[in-house]
C-alpha positions as CSV (number, residue, x, y, z in Angstrom):
1,M,22.7,19.3,7.6
2,Q,21.9,16.2,5.6
3,N,25.2,14.6,6.6
4,I,24.4,15.3,10.3
5,L,21.0,13.7,9.9
6,K,22.5,10.6,8.2
7,Q,25.1,10.3,11.0
8,Q,22.5,10.7,13.7
9,A,20.2,8.1,12.1
10,E,23.1,5.7,11.7
11,S,23.8,6.0,15.4
12,M,20.3,4.7,16.0
13,K,20.7,1.5,13.9
14,D,20.7,-0.9,16.9
15,L,17.7,0.8,18.4
16,L,15.8,0.7,15.1
17,A,16.5,-3.0,14.6
18,T,15.3,-3.7,18.2
19,W,12.1,-1.8,17.6
20,R,11.4,-3.5,14.3
21,H,12.0,-7.0,15.7
22,E,9.5,-6.3,18.5
23,F,6.8,-5.2,16.1
24,H,7.6,-8.2,13.9
25,R,7.0,-10.6,16.7
26,C,3.5,-9.3,17.3
27,P,1.7,-8.8,13.9
28,E,-1.9,-7.7,14.0
29,L,-4.4,-7.4,11.2
30,G,-6.1,-4.2,10.1
31,Y,-8.3,-2.5,12.7
32,E,-7.0,-5.0,15.3
33,E,-3.5,-3.3,15.9
34,F,-4.2,-2.8,19.6
35,E,-0.8,-3.9,21.0
36,T,1.0,-2.2,18.2
37,T,-0.9,1.1,18.9
38,K,0.0,0.8,22.6
39,K,3.7,0.4,21.9
40,I,3.7,3.3,19.5
41,V,2.0,5.6,22.1
42,A,4.5,4.4,24.8
43,L,7.5,5.2,22.6
44,L,6.3,8.5,21.4
45,T,5.4,9.5,25.0
46,E,8.9,8.6,26.1
47,M,10.3,10.8,23.4
48,G,8.3,13.8,24.6
49,Y,5.2,13.8,22.5
50,A,2.2,14.9,24.4
51,N,-0.3,15.8,21.7
52,L,-1.3,12.2,20.8
53,R,-4.6,10.9,19.4
54,V,-5.5,7.2,19.1
55,G,-7.8,6.2,16.4
56,G,-10.3,8.4,14.6
57,R,-13.7,8.2,13.0
58,E,-14.9,4.6,13.6
59,L,-11.3,3.7,14.4
60,T,-9.9,2.4,17.7
61,T,-6.3,1.8,16.5
62,G,-3.6,4.0,14.9
63,V,-1.9,7.0,16.3
64,I,-1.6,10.7,15.3
65,A,1.1,12.8,16.8
66,D,1.4,16.6,16.4
67,I,4.2,19.0,17.1
68,D,3.8,22.8,16.8
69,T,7.1,24.6,17.0
70,G,5.4,27.8,18.1
71,R,6.7,29.6,15.1
72,P,4.7,30.4,11.9
73,G,5.2,28.2,8.9
74,K,3.9,25.3,6.9
75,K,2.7,21.9,8.1
76,I,3.9,18.5,6.8
77,A,2.6,15.0,7.5
78,L,4.7,11.8,7.5
79,R,2.8,8.5,7.3
80,A,3.5,4.8,8.1
81,D,1.1,1.9,7.9
82,I,1.0,-0.5,10.9
83,D,-1.0,-3.6,10.0
84,A,0.1,-7.1,9.2
85,L,-1.2,-9.9,6.9
86,P,-2.8,-13.3,7.4
87,V,0.3,-15.0,6.1
88,A,2.1,-17.9,8.0
89,E,5.7,-16.9,8.3
90,E,8.3,-19.3,6.9
91,T,11.5,-17.4,7.7
92,D,14.3,-18.6,10.1
93,V,14.8,-15.2,11.9
94,P,15.0,-15.4,15.7
95,F,12.3,-12.7,16.0
96,R,9.8,-14.5,13.8
97,S,6.1,-14.0,14.3
98,E,4.8,-15.3,17.6
99,R,1.2,-15.4,16.2
100,P,0.7,-18.5,14.0
101,G,-0.9,-17.6,10.7
102,F,0.0,-13.9,10.8
103,M,3.1,-12.0,9.7
104,H,4.5,-8.6,8.8
105,A,5.0,-9.7,5.2
106,C,4.9,-6.3,3.6
107,G,7.4,-4.3,5.6
108,H,5.0,-2.4,7.8
109,D,7.1,-3.2,10.9
110,A,9.9,-1.3,9.2
111,H,7.6,1.5,8.3
112,I,6.5,1.9,11.9
113,T,10.2,1.8,13.0
114,M,11.4,4.4,10.5
115,L,8.6,6.8,11.4
116,L,9.4,6.4,15.1
117,G,13.0,7.1,14.2
118,A,12.0,10.2,12.3
119,A,9.9,11.2,15.3
120,K,12.9,11.0,17.5
121,M,15.1,13.1,15.1
122,L,12.4,15.7,14.6
123,I,11.6,16.4,18.2
124,E,15.3,16.6,19.0
125,H,15.6,19.3,16.3
126,K,12.3,21.1,17.1
127,A,14.1,24.3,18.2
128,E,15.5,24.7,14.6
129,L,12.2,24.3,12.8
130,N,9.2,26.5,11.9
131,G,5.6,25.5,11.5
132,S,4.4,22.1,12.5
133,Y,4.4,18.5,11.6
134,R,2.1,15.5,12.0
135,L,3.0,11.8,12.3
136,I,0.4,9.4,11.0
137,F,0.6,5.8,12.2
138,Q,-2.2,4.5,10.0
139,P,-4.1,1.2,10.6
140,A,-5.6,-1.1,8.0
141,E,-3.7,-0.3,4.8
142,E,-4.1,-3.9,3.7
143,K,-7.9,-3.9,4.5
144,G,-9.1,-2.5,1.2
145,N,-12.6,-1.1,1.2
146,P,-12.6,1.1,3.1
147,G,-9.0,1.1,4.2
148,G,-7.5,3.0,7.1
149,A,-6.3,6.0,5.0
150,A,-9.9,6.8,3.9
151,R,-11.2,6.6,7.4
152,M,-8.4,8.7,8.8
153,I,-9.0,11.4,6.2
154,E,-12.7,11.4,7.2
155,S,-11.6,12.0,10.8
156,G,-9.6,15.1,9.7
157,V,-6.1,13.8,9.6
158,L,-5.2,16.1,6.7
159,D,-6.8,19.2,8.1
160,G,-4.3,22.1,7.8
161,V,-1.6,19.9,6.2
162,D,0.2,21.3,3.2
163,A,2.1,18.2,2.0
164,I,2.5,14.6,2.9
165,C,5.3,12.0,2.5
166,G,5.2,8.2,2.6
167,L,8.1,5.7,2.4
168,H,7.7,2.1,1.5
169,I,10.2,-0.7,2.0
170,W,10.5,-2.4,-1.5
171,S,12.3,-5.7,-2.1
172,P,12.7,-5.3,-5.9
173,V,14.9,-2.3,-5.2
174,P,18.5,-3.1,-4.0
175,S,19.3,-2.3,-0.4
176,G,20.6,1.2,0.1
177,K,18.9,2.7,-2.9
178,I,15.8,4.9,-3.1
179,A,13.4,4.8,-6.0
180,Y,10.7,7.3,-6.9
181,R,8.2,8.1,-9.6
182,E,6.7,11.4,-10.7
183,G,2.9,11.2,-11.4
184,P,1.2,7.8,-11.7
185,T,3.2,5.5,-9.5
186,M,1.0,2.6,-8.3
187,A,-2.2,1.4,-9.9
188,S,-5.9,1.4,-8.9
189,A,-7.1,-1.9,-7.4
190,D,-10.7,-3.0,-8.0
191,S,-12.5,-6.3,-7.9
192,F,-15.2,-7.9,-9.9
193,L,-17.6,-10.8,-9.5
194,L,-19.7,-12.1,-12.4
195,T,-22.4,-14.7,-11.6
196,I,-23.7,-16.6,-14.6
197,K,-27.0,-18.4,-14.3
198,G,-27.8,-21.2,-16.8
199,K,-29.7,-24.5,-16.6
200,G,-28.0,-27.6,-15.2
201,G,-28.3,-31.1,-16.7
202,H,-26.4,-34.3,-17.5
203,G,-23.1,-33.9,-19.2
204,S,-24.1,-36.4,-21.9
205,M,-27.0,-34.3,-23.0
206,P,-25.8,-30.6,-23.2
207,H,-28.5,-29.7,-25.7
208,L,-31.0,-30.0,-22.8
209,S,-29.1,-27.6,-20.6
210,V,-27.9,-24.0,-20.7
211,D,-24.2,-24.4,-20.0
212,P,-22.8,-21.6,-17.8
213,V,-19.3,-23.0,-18.0
214,T,-18.8,-22.5,-21.7
215,C,-20.4,-19.1,-21.3
216,A,-17.9,-18.2,-18.6
217,C,-15.0,-19.3,-20.8
218,A,-16.3,-17.1,-23.6
219,V,-16.6,-14.1,-21.3
220,V,-13.1,-14.4,-19.9
221,S,-11.6,-14.6,-23.4
222,A,-13.6,-11.6,-24.6
223,W,-12.6,-9.5,-21.6
224,Q,-8.9,-9.8,-22.5
225,T,-9.6,-8.0,-25.8
226,I,-10.8,-4.9,-23.8
227,V,-7.2,-4.1,-22.8
228,S,-5.5,-5.5,-25.9
229,R,-7.9,-4.0,-28.5
230,E,-9.8,-1.1,-26.9
231,V,-7.3,0.6,-24.6
232,D,-4.5,2.7,-26.1
233,P,-1.4,0.4,-26.2
234,L,0.6,3.2,-24.6
235,E,-1.6,3.1,-21.6
236,A,-1.6,0.4,-18.9
237,G,-4.5,-1.8,-17.9
238,V,-4.9,-5.2,-16.4
239,I,-7.9,-7.6,-16.2
240,S,-7.0,-10.7,-14.2
241,V,-9.3,-13.5,-13.4
242,G,-8.3,-15.1,-10.1
243,A,-11.1,-17.7,-9.7
244,I,-13.7,-19.5,-11.8
245,N,-16.1,-21.7,-9.8
246,A,-18.7,-24.0,-11.3
247,G,-19.9,-27.4,-10.3
248,K,-18.2,-30.3,-8.6
249,V,-19.2,-33.5,-10.5
250,F,-17.5,-34.6,-13.7
251,N,-20.6,-35.6,-15.7
252,V,-23.0,-32.8,-14.6
253,I,-23.5,-29.4,-16.2
254,P,-24.0,-27.0,-13.3
255,D,-26.7,-24.4,-12.9
256,N,-24.3,-21.5,-12.2
257,A,-20.7,-20.3,-12.7
258,S,-18.9,-17.4,-11.1
259,I,-15.8,-15.4,-12.2
260,L,-13.8,-13.4,-9.6
261,G,-10.9,-11.2,-10.3
262,T,-9.2,-7.8,-10.2
263,T,-8.5,-4.9,-12.6
264,R,-5.7,-2.4,-12.4
265,T,-4.9,0.9,-14.2
266,F,-3.3,4.3,-13.7
267,R,-6.0,6.6,-15.1
268,P,-9.5,7.3,-13.9
269,E,-11.0,7.4,-17.4
270,I,-9.5,4.0,-18.3
271,R,-10.8,2.7,-15.0
272,D,-14.3,3.8,-15.9
273,Y,-14.0,2.4,-19.4
274,I,-12.8,-1.0,-18.3
275,E,-15.7,-1.3,-15.7
276,S,-18.3,-0.3,-18.3
277,R,-17.0,-2.5,-21.1
278,M,-16.6,-5.6,-18.8
279,K,-20.2,-5.2,-17.8
280,T,-21.6,-4.8,-21.3
281,T,-19.4,-7.6,-22.7
282,A,-20.5,-10.0,-20.0
283,E,-24.2,-9.2,-20.3
284,L,-24.3,-9.5,-24.1
285,I,-22.3,-12.8,-24.3
286,C,-24.4,-14.3,-21.6
287,E,-27.6,-13.2,-23.5
288,A,-26.2,-14.7,-26.7
289,M,-25.5,-18.0,-24.9
290,R,-29.0,-18.1,-23.2
291,C,-27.6,-17.3,-19.7
292,T,-28.2,-14.4,-17.4
293,A,-25.5,-12.2,-15.9
294,E,-25.1,-10.5,-12.6
295,F,-22.0,-8.3,-12.7
296,A,-20.7,-6.6,-9.5
297,Y,-17.7,-4.3,-9.6
298,T,-16.2,-3.0,-6.4
299,R,-13.7,-0.1,-6.3
300,F,-11.1,-0.5,-3.7
301,L,-8.2,1.9,-4.2
302,P,-7.6,4.8,-6.6
303,P,-4.2,5.1,-8.4
304,T,-1.3,6.5,-6.4
305,V,-0.3,9.7,-8.2
306,T,2.5,11.7,-6.7
307,D,2.8,15.4,-7.1
308,P,5.7,16.1,-9.5
309,A,6.9,19.3,-7.9
310,F,6.9,17.9,-4.3
311,T,8.5,14.7,-5.6
312,K,11.4,16.6,-7.3
313,Y,11.9,18.4,-4.0
314,A,12.0,15.2,-2.0
315,V,14.3,13.5,-4.5
316,E,16.9,16.2,-4.2
317,I,17.0,15.7,-0.4
318,A,17.2,11.9,-0.9
319,K,20.1,12.4,-3.2
320,E,21.9,14.5,-0.6
321,I,21.4,11.8,2.0
322,A,21.9,8.6,0.0
323,G,24.1,9.9,-2.8
324,A,22.8,10.8,-6.3
325,E,24.0,7.4,-7.6
326,N,21.7,5.6,-5.2
327,V,18.5,7.4,-6.1
328,Y,16.7,6.7,-9.4
329,E,13.3,6.9,-11.1
330,M,11.5,3.5,-11.3
331,A,8.9,2.2,-13.6
332,P,5.3,2.4,-12.3
333,T,4.0,-0.8,-10.6
334,M,0.6,-2.4,-10.9
335,G,0.6,-2.9,-7.1
336,A,-1.8,-0.6,-5.1
337,E,-1.6,1.4,-1.9
338,D,-4.1,3.3,0.1
339,F,-1.6,6.2,0.4
340,S,-3.4,7.1,-2.9
341,Y,-6.3,8.6,-0.9
342,Y,-3.9,11.2,0.8
343,L,-2.5,12.2,-2.6
344,E,-6.0,12.8,-4.0
345,K,-6.4,15.5,-1.3
346,I,-3.0,17.3,-1.0
347,P,0.4,17.4,-2.7
348,G,2.9,14.7,-1.6
349,T,5.2,11.9,-2.7
350,F,5.7,8.2,-2.1
351,L,9.2,6.9,-2.1
352,F,10.5,3.3,-2.2
353,L,13.4,2.3,0.0
354,G,15.3,-0.8,-1.3
355,T,15.7,-3.8,0.9
356,G,16.7,-6.4,-1.7
357,N,19.8,-8.1,-0.4
358,P,20.7,-11.6,-1.6
359,E,23.4,-12.0,1.1
360,I,20.7,-12.3,3.8
361,D,18.0,-13.9,1.6
362,A,16.0,-10.7,1.5
363,T,14.9,-11.2,-2.1
364,Y,11.3,-12.4,-1.7
365,P,8.5,-10.2,-2.8
366,Q,6.0,-8.4,-0.5
367,H,3.3,-10.8,0.9
368,H,5.6,-13.9,0.6
369,P,5.9,-16.1,3.7
370,K,9.7,-15.9,3.4
371,Y,9.7,-12.1,3.1
372,K,12.6,-10.4,4.9
373,V,13.7,-6.8,5.6
374,D,17.4,-5.7,5.6
375,D,17.7,-3.9,8.9
376,A,20.8,-2.0,7.6
377,V,18.5,0.2,5.5
378,L,16.4,1.5,8.4
379,P,18.7,4.5,9.2
380,L,18.6,5.6,5.6
381,G,14.8,5.7,5.7
382,V,14.8,7.6,9.0
383,A,17.3,10.2,7.6
384,A,15.3,10.6,4.3
385,M,12.0,11.2,6.1
386,S,13.5,13.5,8.6
387,G,15.4,15.5,6.0
388,I,12.4,15.9,3.8
389,A,10.3,17.2,6.8
390,M,13.0,19.5,8.2
391,R,13.8,21.1,4.9
392,F,10.1,21.7,4.2
393,L,9.6,23.3,7.6
394,G,12.9,25.3,7.3
395,R,15.3,26.2,10.1
396,S,14.6,29.0,12.5
């Protein structure tokens, strides 16, 4: 059966490339994917899908498609994210973005395409299946807090669903290979903002001021010891400062300084510990240096933790389709994904389809203005998602 699926998906390669190029030309930001949503609805309707829902709770974009085979059985969901990024494209492809300043720089155009391909395969094999399946074309994965996944869950997208599968295009993995991870796979993603208030003055007379800049430097240095000296070395944690802002004049000590950054980890208890220790450390250092501290910590995304049993099941099917030599377990990544919200609710897995291909310059990382997708891998993604769903539902 898996060889048949692979052959059928391969026969769609030109159609898949055409679809992806059309989506790539028209990138839309999270919660603004109106044209993308219309096109998805049109293509699904053309395939024969009638039970379609646009949007959800507080959502006006995104599509949910349901098929019930009419026979008892389980229910599986397949998910693709559909939003683009505020990135100005710098590729030379003929189907480059037609919206200046916006680009599908994370492969979501490929995700939409592969789920549409799987939709076509599944509806054509409907008579062989039991139970039901749901296709989730999710808006606003890149949006953060709250992202599209959380809002779709609030609108009931997981009601009655037994398992879920997601597939992400991934440039660090070579084209034609599929990577996976059992358990913690992608990190949490949080942000922090520390505002330090001191007392400004002339740079020549620091003793008459309360310098928030030297205080900020001390805080940043101390924060790095939280991971290096307080978290188990066998665990993972990141505290990264992305911006320090203070003053604009070379000979003036400013009144205030601010520190902005992100933290990442794989375990909830370490996430809690880092937040608590960053706050305490900042407040005590600021007090010692005669400043005041206002610490704000915002939780964006929880860690993406796949279900080991369902992942093993999905990997076996992926090996049948791609070849065992082309499927391997990857190291976890500190990147984050709002697919994590689905995995907090029900069992599922999140696979990575390689698109790294130096021959077509498809080597740039996600979110890079020169990011490219290798169209040749799209049929493999379609076959993998279709195979996982069809095996889960069984054949009548």
